[in-house]
Every structure is written in structure tokens, then in C-alpha cells.
TORKOL-4160 file (C-alpha; in steps of 0.2 Angstrom, whole numbers, padded with zeros to 4 digits, m for minus):
309
<pt num="1" X="m0001" Y="0001" Z="0000"/>
<pt num="2" X="0007" Y="0016" Z="m0006"/>
<pt num="3" X="0000" Y="0030" Z="0007"/>
<pt num="4" X="m0001" Y="0048" Z="0002"/>
<pt num="5" X="m0008" Y="0062" Z="0010"/>
<pt num="6" X="m0028" Y="0065" Z="0006"/>
<pt num="7" X="m0034" Y="0064" Z="m0012"/>
<pt num="8" X="m0028" Y="0081" Z="m0018"/>
<pt num="9" X="m0010" Y="0079" Z="m0014"/>
<pt num="10" X="m0009" Y="0096" Z="m0006"/>
<pt num="11" X="m0004" Y="0090" Z="0012"/>
<pt num="12" X="0013" Y="0081" Z="0010"/>
<pt num="13" X="0020" Y="0068" Z="0022"/>
<pt num="14" X="0034" Y="0077" Z="0025"/>
<pt num="15" X="0026" Y="0093" Z="0030"/>
<pt num="16" X="0016" Y="0084" Z="0044"/>
<pt num="17" X="0030" Y="0075" Z="0051"/>
<pt num="18" X="0041" Y="0091" Z="0053"/>
<pt num="19" X="0026" Y="0097" Z="0062"/>
<pt num="20" X="0024" Y="0082" Z="0072"/>
<pt num="21" X="0043" Y="0079" Z="0077"/>
<pt num="22" X="0044" Y="0095" Z="0087"/>
<pt num="23" X="0026" Y="0092" Z="0094"/>
<pt num="24" X="0019" Y="0106" Z="0086"/>
<pt num="25" X="0006" Y="0094" Z="0078"/>
<pt num="26" X="m0002" Y="0080" Z="0091"/>
<pt num="27" X="m0001" Y="0061" Z="0086"/>
<pt num="28" X="m0018" Y="0060" Z="0083"/>
<pt num="29" X="m0020" Y="0075" Z="0072"/>
<pt num="30" X="m0005" Y="0067" Z="0061"/>
<pt num="31" X="m0014" Y="0050" Z="0060"/>
<pt num="32" X="m0029" Y="0059" Z="0054"/>
<pt num="33" X="m0021" Y="0070" Z="0042"/>
<pt num="34" X="m0010" Y="0054" Z="0035"/>
<pt num="35" X="m0025" Y="0044" Z="0036"/>
<pt num="36" X="m0015" Y="0030" Z="0046"/>
<pt num="37" X="m0016" Y="0022" Z="0063"/>
<pt num="38" X="m0005" Y="0028" Z="0076"/>
<pt num="39" X="0008" Y="0012" Z="0076"/>
<pt num="40" X="0011" Y="0018" Z="0058"/>
<pt num="41" X="0013" Y="0036" Z="0062"/>
<pt num="42" X="0026" Y="0032" Z="0076"/>
<pt num="43" X="0035" Y="0021" Z="0062"/>
<pt num="44" X="0036" Y="0035" Z="0050"/>
<pt num="45" X="0041" Y="0047" Z="0064"/>
<pt num="46" X="0056" Y="0035" Z="0068"/>
<pt num="47" X="0060" Y="0034" Z="0049"/>
<pt num="48" X="0061" Y="0051" Z="0048"/>
<pt num="49" X="0071" Y="0055" Z="0063"/>
<pt num="50" X="0084" Y="0042" Z="0059"/>
<pt num="51" X="0085" Y="0042" Z="0040"/>
<pt num="52" X="0078" Y="0058" Z="0033"/>
<pt num="53" X="0063" Y="0059" Z="0021"/>
<pt num="54" X="0070" Y="0047" Z="0008"/>
<pt num="55" X="0065" Y="0032" Z="0019"/>
<pt num="56" X="0047" Y="0038" Z="0024"/>
<pt num="57" X="0039" Y="0030" Z="0008"/>
<pt num="58" X="0048" Y="0014" Z="0010"/>
<pt num="59" X="0043" Y="0011" Z="0029"/>
<pt num="60" X="0026" Y="0017" Z="0024"/>
<pt num="61" X="0023" Y="0003" Z="0011"/>
<pt num="62" X="0029" Y="m0011" Z="0022"/>
<pt num="63" X="0016" Y="m0007" Z="0034"/>
<pt num="64" X="0000" Y="m0019" Z="0033"/>
<pt num="65" X="m0010" Y="m0008" Z="0044"/>
<pt num="66" X="m0028" Y="m0001" Z="0037"/>
<pt num="67" X="m0029" Y="0017" Z="0034"/>
<pt num="68" X="m0042" Y="0028" Z="0041"/>
<pt num="69" X="m0057" Y="0035" Z="0032"/>
<pt num="70" X="m0051" Y="0045" Z="0019"/>
<pt num="71" X="m0063" Y="0059" Z="0022"/>
<pt num="72" X="m0062" Y="0059" Z="0041"/>
<pt num="73" X="m0048" Y="0071" Z="0043"/>
<pt num="74" X="m0057" Y="0083" Z="0031"/>
<pt num="75" X="m0075" Y="0082" Z="0038"/>
<pt num="76" X="m0066" Y="0085" Z="0054"/>
<pt num="77" X="m0056" Y="0100" Z="0049"/>
<pt num="78" X="m0073" Y="0107" Z="0039"/>
<pt num="79" X="m0083" Y="0105" Z="0056"/>
<pt num="80" X="m0071" Y="0116" Z="0065"/>
<pt num="81" X="m0072" Y="0129" Z="0051"/>
<pt num="82" X="m0090" Y="0130" Z="0051"/>
<pt num="83" X="m0091" Y="0132" Z="0070"/>
<pt num="84" X="m0077" Y="0146" Z="0072"/>
<pt num="85" X="m0070" Y="0151" Z="0056"/>
<pt num="86" X="m0084" Y="0152" Z="0043"/>
<pt num="87" X="m0079" Y="0170" Z="0037"/>
<pt num="88" X="m0061" Y="0167" Z="0038"/>
<pt num="89" X="m0049" Y="0168" Z="0024"/>
<pt num="90" X="m0039" Y="0152" Z="0018"/>
<pt num="91" X="m0022" Y="0157" Z="0024"/>
<pt num="92" X="m0030" Y="0163" Z="0042"/>
<pt num="93" X="m0040" Y="0148" Z="0043"/>
<pt num="94" X="m0024" Y="0137" Z="0041"/>
<pt num="95" X="m0014" Y="0147" Z="0054"/>
<pt num="96" X="m0029" Y="0145" Z="0067"/>
<pt num="97" X="m0031" Y="0127" Z="0063"/>
<pt num="98" X="m0013" Y="0124" Z="0065"/>
<pt num="99" X="m0010" Y="0136" Z="0081"/>
<pt num="100" X="m0027" Y="0132" Z="0090"/>
<pt num="101" X="m0032" Y="0115" Z="0086"/>
<pt num="102" X="m0014" Y="0106" Z="0080"/>
<pt num="103" X="m0020" Y="0103" Z="0063"/>
<pt num="104" X="m0008" Y="0107" Z="0048"/>
<pt num="105" X="m0016" Y="0109" Z="0031"/>
<pt num="106" X="m0011" Y="0119" Z="0015"/>
<pt num="107" X="m0021" Y="0135" Z="0012"/>
<pt num="108" X="m0025" Y="0129" Z="m0005"/>
<pt num="109" X="m0031" Y="0112" Z="0001"/>
<pt num="110" X="m0043" Y="0122" Z="0013"/>
<pt num="111" X="m0048" Y="0133" Z="m0001"/>
<pt num="112" X="m0051" Y="0117" Z="m0013"/>
<pt num="113" X="m0061" Y="0109" Z="0001"/>
<pt num="114" X="m0073" Y="0124" Z="0006"/>
<pt num="115" X="m0078" Y="0126" Z="m0013"/>
<pt num="116" X="m0082" Y="0108" Z="m0015"/>
<pt num="117" X="m0092" Y="0108" Z="0003"/>
<pt num="118" X="m0100" Y="0123" Z="m0004"/>
<pt num="119" X="m0105" Y="0117" Z="m0020"/>
<pt num="120" X="m0112" Y="0100" Z="m0011"/>
<pt num="121" X="m0123" Y="0112" Z="0000"/>
<pt num="122" X="m0129" Y="0122" Z="m0014"/>
<pt num="123" X="m0133" Y="0108" Z="m0026"/>
<pt num="124" X="m0150" Y="0112" Z="m0034"/>
<pt num="125" X="m0164" Y="0099" Z="m0033"/>
<pt num="126" X="m0169" Y="0095" Z="m0051"/>
<pt num="127" X="m0187" Y="0103" Z="m0055"/>
<pt num="128" X="m0203" Y="0092" Z="m0056"/>
<pt num="129" X="m0209" Y="0089" Z="m0074"/>
<pt num="130" X="m0226" Y="0096" Z="m0073"/>
<pt num="131" X="m0236" Y="0108" Z="m0066"/>
<pt num="132" X="m0245" Y="0105" Z="m0050"/>
<pt num="133" X="m0233" Y="0091" Z="m0046"/>
<pt num="134" X="m0226" Y="0100" Z="m0032"/>
<pt num="135" X="m0230" Y="0118" Z="m0026"/>
<pt num="136" X="m0218" Y="0126" Z="m0013"/>
<pt num="137" X="m0226" Y="0137" Z="m0001"/>
<pt num="138" X="m0218" Y="0149" Z="0012"/>
<pt num="139" X="m0221" Y="0166" Z="0021"/>
<pt num="140" X="m0209" Y="0180" Z="0020"/>
<pt num="141" X="m0210" Y="0193" Z="0034"/>
<pt num="142" X="m0205" Y="0210" Z="0028"/>
<pt num="143" X="m0208" Y="0229" Z="0027"/>
<pt num="144" X="m0218" Y="0227" Z="0012"/>
<pt num="145" X="m0225" Y="0243" Z="0013"/>
<pt num="146" X="m0209" Y="0252" Z="0021"/>
<pt num="147" X="m0214" Y="0265" Z="0032"/>
<pt num="148" X="m0231" Y="0270" Z="0025"/>
<pt num="149" X="m0240" Y="0253" Z="0033"/>
<pt num="150" X="m0236" Y="0239" Z="0047"/>
<pt num="151" X="m0223" Y="0225" Z="0045"/>
<pt num="152" X="m0233" Y="0211" Z="0038"/>
<pt num="153" X="m0231" Y="0192" Z="0030"/>
<pt num="154" X="m0231" Y="0188" Z="0011"/>
<pt num="155" X="m0237" Y="0170" Z="0008"/>
<pt num="156" X="m0230" Y="0164" Z="m0008"/>
<pt num="157" X="m0234" Y="0148" Z="m0018"/>
<pt num="158" X="m0223" Y="0143" Z="m0033"/>
<pt num="159" X="m0225" Y="0129" Z="m0044"/>
<pt num="160" X="m0209" Y="0120" Z="m0043"/>
<pt num="161" X="m0208" Y="0114" Z="m0063"/>
<pt num="162" X="m0210" Y="0132" Z="m0069"/>
<pt num="163" X="m0206" Y="0144" Z="m0055"/>
<pt num="164" X="m0222" Y="0151" Z="m0059"/>
<pt num="165" X="m0231" Y="0162" Z="m0045"/>
<pt num="166" X="m0247" Y="0152" Z="m0042"/>
<pt num="167" X="m0253" Y="0163" Z="m0028"/>
<pt num="168" X="m0248" Y="0178" Z="m0016"/>
<pt num="169" X="m0257" Y="0185" Z="m0001"/>
<pt num="170" X="m0253" Y="0198" Z="0012"/>
<pt num="171" X="m0257" Y="0193" Z="0028"/>
<pt num="172" X="m0254" Y="0200" Z="0047"/>
<pt num="173" X="m0243" Y="0184" Z="0052"/>
<pt num="174" X="m0237" Y="0166" Z="0046"/>
<pt num="175" X="m0252" Y="0158" Z="0056"/>
<pt num="176" X="m0263" Y="0142" Z="0052"/>
<pt num="177" X="m0277" Y="0153" Z="0048"/>
<pt num="178" X="m0268" Y="0163" Z="0037"/>
<pt num="179" X="m0263" Y="0148" Z="0026"/>
<pt num="180" X="m0280" Y="0140" Z="0028"/>
<pt num="181" X="m0288" Y="0155" Z="0020"/>
<pt num="182" X="m0274" Y="0156" Z="0006"/>
<pt num="183" X="m0272" Y="0139" Z="0002"/>
<pt num="184" X="m0292" Y="0138" Z="0000"/>
<pt num="185" X="m0290" Y="0152" Z="m0013"/>
<pt num="186" X="m0277" Y="0142" Z="m0023"/>
<pt num="187" X="m0288" Y="0128" Z="m0022"/>
<pt num="188" X="m0302" Y="0136" Z="m0030"/>
<pt num="189" X="m0291" Y="0144" Z="m0043"/>
<pt num="190" X="m0280" Y="0129" Z="m0048"/>
<pt num="191" X="m0287" Y="0114" Z="m0041"/>
<pt num="192" X="m0277" Y="0101" Z="m0031"/>
<pt num="193" X="m0259" Y="0100" Z="m0033"/>
<pt num="194" X="m0249" Y="0083" Z="m0029"/>
<pt num="195" X="m0240" Y="0090" Z="m0015"/>
<pt num="196" X="m0235" Y="0105" Z="m0006"/>
<pt num="197" X="m0216" Y="0108" Z="m0001"/>
<pt num="198" X="m0214" Y="0118" Z="0014"/>
<pt num="199" X="m0201" Y="0121" Z="0028"/>
<pt num="200" X="m0204" Y="0114" Z="0047"/>
<pt num="201" X="m0214" Y="0129" Z="0052"/>
<pt num="202" X="m0225" Y="0123" Z="0066"/>
<pt num="203" X="m0240" Y="0125" Z="0054"/>
<pt num="204" X="m0234" Y="0112" Z="0044"/>
<pt num="205" X="m0224" Y="0100" Z="0056"/>
<pt num="206" X="m0227" Y="0094" Z="0075"/>
<pt num="207" X="m0211" Y="0102" Z="0082"/>
<pt num="208" X="m0212" Y="0097" Z="0101"/>
<pt num="209" X="m0202" Y="0084" Z="0106"/>
<pt num="210" X="m0214" Y="0079" Z="0120"/>
<pt num="211" X="m0231" Y="0078" Z="0109"/>
<pt num="212" X="m0234" Y="0060" Z="0111"/>
<pt num="213" X="m0254" Y="0061" Z="0109"/>
<pt num="214" X="m0263" Y="0063" Z="0093"/>
<pt num="215" X="m0260" Y="0058" Z="0076"/>
<pt num="216" X="m0243" Y="0069" Z="0074"/>
<pt num="217" X="m0251" Y="0079" Z="0061"/>
<pt num="218" X="m0254" Y="0099" Z="0063"/>
<pt num="219" X="m0271" Y="0108" Z="0058"/>
<pt num="220" X="m0265" Y="0111" Z="0042"/>
<pt num="221" X="m0259" Y="0093" Z="0038"/>
<pt num="222" X="m0275" Y="0087" Z="0043"/>
<pt num="223" X="m0284" Y="0098" Z="0031"/>
<pt num="224" X="m0272" Y="0092" Z="0017"/>
<pt num="225" X="m0274" Y="0075" Z="0022"/>
<pt num="226" X="m0293" Y="0075" Z="0020"/>
<pt num="227" X="m0293" Y="0083" Z="0003"/>
<pt num="228" X="m0278" Y="0071" Z="m0003"/>
<pt num="229" X="m0263" Y="0081" Z="m0005"/>
<pt num="230" X="m0247" Y="0077" Z="0002"/>
<pt num="231" X="m0237" Y="0089" Z="0012"/>
<pt num="232" X="m0217" Y="0087" Z="0012"/>
<pt num="233" X="m0206" Y="0097" Z="0025"/>
<pt num="234" X="m0189" Y="0102" Z="0018"/>
<pt num="235" X="m0173" Y="0098" Z="0029"/>
<pt num="236" X="m0166" Y="0115" Z="0023"/>
<pt num="237" X="m0168" Y="0133" Z="0015"/>
<pt num="238" X="m0157" Y="0128" Z="0000"/>
<pt num="239" X="m0169" Y="0114" Z="m0003"/>
<pt num="240" X="m0184" Y="0124" Z="m0006"/>
<pt num="241" X="m0173" Y="0135" Z="m0018"/>
<pt num="242" X="m0187" Y="0141" Z="m0029"/>
<pt num="243" X="m0197" Y="0150" Z="m0017"/>
<pt num="244" X="m0181" Y="0157" Z="m0007"/>
<pt num="245" X="m0177" Y="0165" Z="m0024"/>
<pt num="246" X="m0194" Y="0171" Z="m0027"/>
<pt num="247" X="m0193" Y="0179" Z="m0010"/>
<pt num="248" X="m0178" Y="0190" Z="m0015"/>
<pt num="249" X="m0185" Y="0195" Z="m0031"/>
<pt num="250" X="m0201" Y="0199" Z="m0023"/>
<pt num="251" X="m0192" Y="0210" Z="m0009"/>
<pt num="252" X="m0185" Y="0219" Z="m0023"/>
<pt num="253" X="m0197" Y="0222" Z="m0036"/>
<pt num="254" X="m0213" Y="0221" Z="m0026"/>
<pt num="255" X="m0208" Y="0234" Z="m0013"/>
<pt num="256" X="m0204" Y="0245" Z="m0026"/>
<pt num="257" X="m0220" Y="0242" Z="m0035"/>
<pt num="258" X="m0230" Y="0244" Z="m0019"/>
<pt num="259" X="m0221" Y="0261" Z="m0017"/>
<pt num="260" X="m0224" Y="0268" Z="m0033"/>
<pt num="261" X="m0244" Y="0264" Z="m0031"/>
<pt num="262" X="m0244" Y="0271" Z="m0014"/>
<pt num="263" X="m0251" Y="0256" Z="m0005"/>
<pt num="264" X="m0253" Y="0257" Z="0013"/>
<pt num="265" X="m0263" Y="0243" Z="0018"/>
<pt num="266" X="m0264" Y="0224" Z="0016"/>
<pt num="267" X="m0281" Y="0225" Z="0007"/>
<pt num="268" X="m0273" Y="0238" Z="m0004"/>
<pt num="269" X="m0258" Y="0228" Z="m0007"/>
<pt num="270" X="m0269" Y="0211" Z="m0010"/>
<pt num="271" X="m0279" Y="0220" Z="m0023"/>
<pt num="272" X="m0264" Y="0224" Z="m0035"/>
<pt num="273" X="m0256" Y="0206" Z="m0033"/>
<pt num="274" X="m0266" Y="0198" Z="m0049"/>
<pt num="275" X="m0258" Y="0211" Z="m0061"/>
<pt num="276" X="m0240" Y="0209" Z="m0053"/>
<pt num="277" X="m0241" Y="0189" Z="m0054"/>
<pt num="278" X="m0246" Y="0190" Z="m0072"/>
<pt num="279" X="m0231" Y="0202" Z="m0076"/>
<pt num="280" X="m0219" Y="0192" Z="m0065"/>
<pt num="281" X="m0222" Y="0175" Z="m0073"/>
<pt num="282" X="m0221" Y="0182" Z="m0090"/>
<pt num="283" X="m0203" Y="0188" Z="m0086"/>
<pt num="284" X="m0197" Y="0174" Z="m0075"/>
<pt num="285" X="m0207" Y="0157" Z="m0077"/>
<pt num="286" X="m0201" Y="0142" Z="m0086"/>
<pt num="287" X="m0208" Y="0129" Z="m0097"/>
<pt num="288" X="m0211" Y="0114" Z="m0089"/>
<pt num="289" X="m0202" Y="0098" Z="m0095"/>
<pt num="290" X="m0220" Y="0089" Z="m0097"/>
<pt num="291" X="m0235" Y="0100" Z="m0103"/>
<pt num="292" X="m0247" Y="0090" Z="m0092"/>
<pt num="293" X="m0255" Y="0099" Z="m0078"/>
<pt num="294" X="m0257" Y="0087" Z="m0063"/>
<pt num="295" X="m0268" Y="0098" Z="m0053"/>
<pt num="296" X="m0284" Y="0089" Z="m0049"/>
<pt num="297" X="m0302" Y="0097" Z="m0050"/>
<pt num="298" X="m0310" Y="0098" Z="m0033"/>
<pt num="299" X="m0323" Y="0085" Z="m0031"/>
<pt num="300" X="m0341" Y="0086" Z="m0026"/>
<pt num="301" X="m0334" Y="0077" Z="m0009"/>
<pt num="302" X="m0321" Y="0090" Z="m0005"/>
<pt num="303" X="m0328" Y="0101" Z="0008"/>
<pt num="304" X="m0315" Y="0116" Z="0009"/>
<pt num="305" X="m0327" Y="0124" Z="0022"/>
<pt num="306" X="m0325" Y="0109" Z="0033"/>
<pt num="307" X="m0307" Y="0104" Z="0029"/>
<pt num="308" X="m0301" Y="0122" Z="0033"/>
<pt num="309" X="m0312" Y="0125" Z="0048"/>
């Protein structure tokens, strides 16, 4: 087995041993960085002290021990960076890891690791194929009317396949009753989607660890269940990126449009939303991969009054 220092080759065995020899680096940290067990590290250090760097590879090759998990040191370093040094540059991060945590890593290695981690976090979820297959919904609290009116929340319904705004509504706060009213308006206008996609707000999911009684569903969840509509709760804000990006655009465009119109109240703001939605969709909506609309019409037995009571 030929041991090399991590997959990108940036951290060399010699650099690690140079820091380990004068005890600037702990044996455990060196083992993580070299992906070796402690006995292997001691053998490498002995070879380094007695014969220099030329014998290090031969000593490592004769070892029969299994290496540590390749990503262990990487994940350990990234976890420390996320907790303490998220806004530090790679040079300063390398210094702090070495001085405070006894971990020696090259700044270019750190830079590449952080880029790779960021790509994995922000990897976009593929769009659904059809309109009505998945509809993202969320509330955005903001000073929508600036200093002319109260701070309020905009409930946003975005079709996942197209990015199309399906429904907007200004409400006082992100409450169960506000979502009841907005969802009822949505269903009357479009029909029933296959599923709604939300965050883990208490409206959508029971978040109390001690909630042992009942069916584990919120009032909103029970209403959707009665109408045969699924509710999916995302694990992160990145997962519901369509509606999160819509929030940013809306906070830019909608605020300024309301300013030009002199809007001061929720009622005035809601009255102007249909025209805004039409203009927004004409500018930003995408064509779906499949032209089929999966919204299902409301049936005779679908009692919205009872479901959203």
C-alpha cells in the first residue's frame, strides 16, 4: 500500500512529520491527516528522525495496517471551520487550525475543500416535470409597505416545475388561519396539486419533542390529508430554493411597485397582486418539461369549508 496525503496531494507527509517531530502537531491529528493508525505514524516518525525523508515512503509501504477513512480528517477540519472560522480566509484558517487545533493543512487544500463543500450544500434539486406536481409555499415577513404601513407577511405559492407564482397574499402573520385562507383560495383557482413543499414551521409539522398524543399531524396537515394532498417538509432552506429565490426577487420588485402605487394597507396590497403575478410570470416563469397539468379538480365531496374549519 502506498500512502499519500489525502486525495488532492496538497498535504505532504513530510510537512506533517516536520510539525509532529517538535510536537507542534499531536499524534492523533497527524494520524487523521495521514489517514493512518497511530503505530504507522510512529514508524514514519522514527524513519524520519533516523534516516530523513528519503526513507519515509519505504517504511509506509511495508506497513500492513488499514488506513483511516479518507474523509475523516477533511470532515473534521470542515466542522471546525463551520463552527469557528466560517468567514476567515484560507490563509488565516490554516493558521488557526495549526495554532489552536494542532491541525496542519495547506491553504490551497482548505480553499478547495471549502469550495467543494459549498457546491455540495448548494447543489440544486431538479425541478419536477409537471405543473401541479409539487408546489412550494412559504411566508416572508418584511416591511413590504416600508414606512407607509405595518410590517406583514407575504404568503408565496410557487410551482416547482416552472417557477411560476401561483398565489400571493399579504397577511398579518404566518399563522395556521392565514395559510388556511390562502390555500383555500389557491385550490379554488387551480385545483389540488399532488403535494405542497414547505419548511418545518409549526404550521406544517409538529415540532414539540414531547408531543406523544394525537396523530402527529398539525391542523394544516389534517386539512390537506382530508383533501388527498401530500405535505413535504424540507430539511433546509436550500432544498426549497425556488421559493427562497422568489422571496429575494419579490422583496426587490414588489416593494418598489407598492411604493409607486402608494400602498399603505394589506387590502390595497392584495388588490394589486394579480397584475403583479401576471407580469412576474411573463418575465421569469419557465416552460415545464412535461406539458401535463397534474392539478386535480375539486370533487363534490371536497368540502373546503369543513377541511379548513
